[in-house]
C-alpha positions, 0 to 999 in steps of 0.5 A: 660366876666367872662372868660376873667378876669380869663385868665388875672389873670391867666397871671398876675400871670405868670409874677410874678413868672417869675420875682421871678425866678419861672416857666421857668425863670432862677433859682434864685442865692444866695451868702455867706455873707463875714465871720465876723473876730472876732479874736483878735491880739495877745498882743504886747510883750516886751513893755518897757518905758523909761524916756525920759528927764525931761518931756517925756517917749519912749515906744517900743514894739514887733509887734503884730500879726493877722489872717487878719493883724494888722492895728495899736496899741492903747496907753493909759497912766493911763488908758486913751488912748492918742494916736494911732501908726502904729509903735511900737513905741511911745514918749509921752511929756508934763509930770510931774517930779517925777511921774510914769506913767504906759502905756498899748498897745494893738494891733487892726486889720481892724475889730475893734478887740483889744488884750489884752494889755501890760503894763509898767510903768516909773518914771520921775525924779524930776527936782531938782534930782541932786543924781548920781546913785552907781557906777556898781560894779563887772566889768569885760572884757573878750576877745572874741577871737581875735577880741572881748571883753565881758563886765558885771557888777552888776546893779547900784542902783539910788534914782529914777532908772537908766536909762542905762550905758555909756561904754567908750573904751580908754576914747571914748564913744562906746555904751549906753546899758541899760542891765548890759552887752556888746560885743565889735567887731572890736578889733584888736589881741593881743592888750590891751584894757581898758574898763569904764563903768558909771550908769546914771539917767534920770536927767543926772546924772552919776556915778563914772566909774568902769574900767577893761583892757582885752588882745585880743587873739593874731591872728593865735590863738586858746582860749580853755575853758572847764569844770573842772573834778570833780574827786579826785587827779585832778593836771592838763590837758593837750591839744592836737591838729592836723590837721585832726579829731582824729588825733594829733601831740602829741602822748597820754601822751605828750600833752601840760601840762597846769596846773590845770586851764580851759582855755588855748590859743595856739599861732603861728597857721598856717594860712588857716588851720583848727586845731582840739583840745581835752583835757584830765585831769591828777592826782597826781598818773600820771593817764591820762584821755580819750579825751574830745569831740573834737572841731575845728577852722578854721584859717583865 
């Protein structure tokens, strides 16, 4: 009877071992756990906060990056979270006039990792603000080829803060930049345009407008610009051009004398032709420098 009990015990042990992967059963298999993501997203870049009327603020920022992917952004106002956004912008409302708010935006990923926060501040104009900004100073308009114009000016000031500028061409509004420059395009060759720029604030007050005019270059033309030569007795420059690299229609010494200036526009060039240009400097003793670097332009 004792021998029978012993055999039964051995059999039971064998069964247990087989169930656990021992003995002659299949070997146990193990799987590696999924790695835990601990890498933070990058900080959102270029955060801006601009007043939107008397009670709002518009926020915008550049997208953050993450090794697994950004799932959204956390927006805080004065240290308190007010929203989450899956896009790179947010409009806050219900703000108080005459108050400055500081915003922070941080990115987060699916694992809950949160980036460092970018911050920006904005002042909401007082509802009783009737003071216009100062007029933009130093307003200039310069032709950019035959179909464009580059505008620039000095920043205006305001008792609360300038929010942007209104640019008009020929009396018609064409842009509302927040920077102190604007590039206009799509102009007609050989045409004179008059521009104005005025500053505005969050309360909608607009400054008086500064104005400037510019004439776009004619079609079939090439506008050249070069650095002045720093040498004694320089009295002018000569322009040479041709249709092949290093070969010019004017012999050396007989280039187009343009005077002591550093810009020149050649007119009446042939369509569907590539032109190559160089410039030389001359002095009061009629000495002439070597050719400048060569540039080219394709005339459509």
